[in-house]
C-alpha positions in Angstrom: 202.7 117.4 -84.2 203.5 120.3 -81.7 206.9 121.3 -80.5 206.0 120.0 -77.0 205.0 116.6 -78.4 208.2 116.4 -80.4 210.3 117.2 -77.4 208.4 114.7 -75.2 208.7 111.9 -77.9 212.4 112.7 -78.3 212.9 112.5 -74.5 211.1 109.2 -74.2 213.1 107.7 -77.1 216.3 108.9 -75.4 215.3 107.1 -72.1 214.4 103.9 -73.9 217.6 103.8 -75.8 219.9 104.0 -72.7 222.3 101.2 -72.9 222.8 99.2 -69.7 226.1 99.8 -68.0 228.9 97.3 -68.2 229.9 95.4 -65.0 232.3 97.2 -62.6 235.6 97.5 -64.4 237.6 97.8 -61.2 238.4 94.2 -60.2 239.7 95.1 -56.7 241.2 92.8 -54.2 238.0 92.9 -52.2 236.0 91.7 -55.2 238.4 88.9 -55.9 238.4 87.9 -52.2 234.6 87.9 -52.2 234.5 85.5 -55.1 236.9 83.2 -53.2 234.9 83.5 -50.0 231.6 82.8 -51.8 233.0 79.6 -53.3 234.4 78.5 -49.9 231.0 79.2 -48.3 229.3 77.1 -51.0 231.6 74.2 -50.2 231.0 74.7 -46.4 227.3 74.7 -46.8 227.4 71.6 -48.9 229.5 69.9 -46.2 226.8 70.9 -43.7 224.1 69.5 -45.9 226.0 66.2 -46.2 226.4 65.9 -42.4 222.7 66.8 -41.8 221.8 64.2 -44.5 223.8 61.5 -42.7 222.2 62.4 -39.4 218.7 62.3 -40.8 219.5 58.9 -42.5 220.6 57.5 -39.1 217.6 58.9 -37.4 215.2 57.3 -39.9 217.1 54.0 -39.6 217.0 54.1 -35.8 213.3 55.0 -35.8 212.5 52.1 -38.3 214.5 49.6 -36.1 212.7 50.9 -33.0 209.3 50.5 -34.8 210.3 46.9 -35.7 211.2 46.2 -32.0 208.0 47.7 -30.8 206.0 45.6 -33.3 207.8 42.4 -32.3 207.3 43.1 -28.6 203.6 43.7 -29.2 203.3 40.4 -31.1 205.1 38.2 -28.6 203.2 39.6 -25.7 199.9 39.0 -27.5 201.0 35.4 -28.3 202.0 34.9 -24.7 198.6 36.0 -23.5 196.9 33.8 -26.0 198.9 30.8 -24.9 198.3 31.4 -21.2 202.0 32.2 -20.6 203.4 29.3 -22.6 206.8 30.2 -24.0 206.3 28.9 -27.5 208.9 28.8 -30.3 207.0 31.6 -32.0 207.2 33.7 -28.9 210.9 33.1 -28.5 211.5 34.0 -32.2 209.6 37.2 -31.7 211.6 38.1 -28.6 214.9 37.4 -30.5 213.6 39.7 -33.3 212.8 42.4 -30.7 216.3 42.2 -29.1 217.9 42.3 -32.6 215.9 45.3 -33.6 216.6 47.1 -30.3 220.3 46.4 -30.8 220.2 47.7 -34.3 218.4 50.8 -33.1 221.0 51.4 -30.5 223.8 51.1 -33.1 222.1 53.6 -35.4 221.7 55.9 -32.4 225.4 55.6 -31.7 226.3 56.4 -35.3 223.9 59.4 -35.2 225.5 60.8 -32.0 229.0 60.3 -33.5 228.1 62.2 -36.7 226.3 64.9 -34.7 229.5 65.7 -32.8 230.8 67.2 -36.0 227.8 69.6 -36.4 229.0 72.5 -34.2 232.3 72.6 -36.1 230.6 72.5 -39.5 228.0 75.0 -38.4 230.6 77.4 -37.1 232.7 77.1 -40.3 229.6 78.0 -42.5 228.6 80.9 -40.1 232.1 82.4 -40.1 232.3 82.3 -43.9 228.8 83.7 -44.2 229.6 86.6 -41.9 232.8 87.4 -43.8 230.9 87.2 -47.1 228.1 89.5 -46.0 230.6 92.1 -44.6 232.8 91.9 -47.7 229.8 92.1 -50.1 228.7 95.4 -48.4 232.2 96.8 -48.8 232.3 95.8 -52.5 228.9 97.4 -53.1 230.0 100.6 -51.3 233.2 100.6 -53.4 231.2 100.2 -56.6 228.7 102.9 -55.5 231.5 105.4 -54.9 233.1 104.5 -58.2 229.9 105.0 -60.2 229.0 108.2 -58.3 232.4 109.7 -59.2 232.2 108.7 -62.8 228.6 110.0 -63.2 229.5 113.3 -61.4 232.4 113.9 -63.8 230.0 113.3 -66.8 227.1 115.5 -65.7 228.6 118.3 -63.6 229.0 120.8 -66.4 225.5 120.0 -67.8 223.9 120.3 -64.3 225.7 123.6 -63.6 224.4 125.0 -66.9 220.9 123.8 -66.3 220.9 125.1 -62.8 222.1 128.5 -63.8 219.4 128.8 -66.5 216.8 127.6 -64.0 217.9 130.3 -61.5 217.6 133.0 -64.0 214.2 131.8 -65.2 212.9 131.7 -61.6 214.1 135.1 -60.7 213.5 136.7 -64.0 211.5 140.0 -63.8 211.4 140.0 -60.0 212.7 142.9 -57.8 215.8 142.0 -55.8 214.0 141.7 -52.5 211.6 139.1 -54.0 214.2 137.0 -55.7 214.9 133.5 -54.3 218.3 132.7 -52.8 220.7 130.3 -54.4 219.9 127.7 -51.6 216.2 128.0 -52.1 216.5 127.6 -55.9 218.9 124.6 -55.4 216.3 123.0 -53.2 213.6 123.3 -56.0 216.0 122.4 -58.8 217.3 119.2 -57.2 213.9 118.2 -55.8 212.7 118.1 -59.4 215.7 115.9 -60.4 215.1 113.7 -57.4 211.5 113.2 -58.3 212.4 112.3 -61.9 215.0 109.8 -60.7 212.6 108.2 -58.2 210.1 107.6 -61.0 212.8 105.7 -62.9 213.5 103.5 -59.9 210.1 101.9 -60.4 211.4 100.5 -63.7 212.2 96.7 -63.5 215.1 97.3 -65.9 216.8 99.6 -63.4 217.1 96.8 -60.9 218.4 94.4 -63.6 221.0 97.0 -64.7 222.1 97.4 -61.0 222.6 93.6 -60.7 224.4 93.4 -64.0 226.6 96.4 -63.1 227.6 95.0 -59.6 228.0 91.5 -61.0 228.2 90.0 -57.4 228.9 86.3 -56.9 226.0 84.2 -55.6 226.2 83.8 -51.8 224.5 80.6 -50.6 222.9 81.4 -47.2 219.9 79.0 -47.5 221.1 76.5 -44.9 223.2 78.8 -42.8 222.0 79.6 -39.2 221.7 83.4 -39.5 221.2 83.8 -35.7 224.8 82.5 -35.4 226.0 84.6 -38.2 224.6 87.8 -36.5 226.2 87.0 -33.1 230.0 87.2 -32.9 229.8 86.3 -29.2 227.9 83.1 -29.9 230.4 82.1 -32.6 233.3 82.7 -30.2 231.6 80.6 -27.6 231.1 77.8 -30.1 234.8 78.1 -31.1 235.9 77.7 -27.5 233.6 74.7 -27.0 235.0 73.1 -30.2 238.6 73.6 -29.1 237.7 72.2 -25.7 236.2 69.1 -27.3 239.3 68.6 -29.4 241.6 68.9 -26.4 239.5 66.4 -24.5 
């Protein structure tokens, strides 16, 4: 095996043996608050799902009652035509069934409207929490990124300085002064190579997994949150005023 092959194999083994980083050690107030907000958001989203579920149940019941009323009306009208307008007991029963079904449909509609009045408040609560969670999550990620950057820089600065100095001497070796590259030109070449190497590693699935494990962010449930409301503080403020107005009335 050649020297180059030995070096390449050793380098590959080193990359494969890199241990994943531990989760962020710094348990800041922001991170603790994010966990609390994520839990509150999960509860708020579940409340919304429950309200939506009740509304949908009332809608289905109202539609079924209306369908029963329509069917009863169709039958008694048909019986009335068949009997040349004679109001038979069967026709009367069918008309009573129609009125009963219509009354039931009206009740279900009333229940549905009553429950639906709570939707703006529930929607607003979920949107407010989602907005706070998203903002705080970004702050936590930025905090973790800065922490990791500082730690990494402390670990590799001396090694990078040594490697860069050797690189500069190698690039300018044997050249007359006027042909030698400047420090800025050499820095561009040197760090471009490092950047290219790092970018190749980013394609690794394991890198993404390590990032998730390092950040250890809580799950934020946005599945049933209206993101258009979350993205619009003005719309949320308008909903808040409307909700306060409804309560005052």
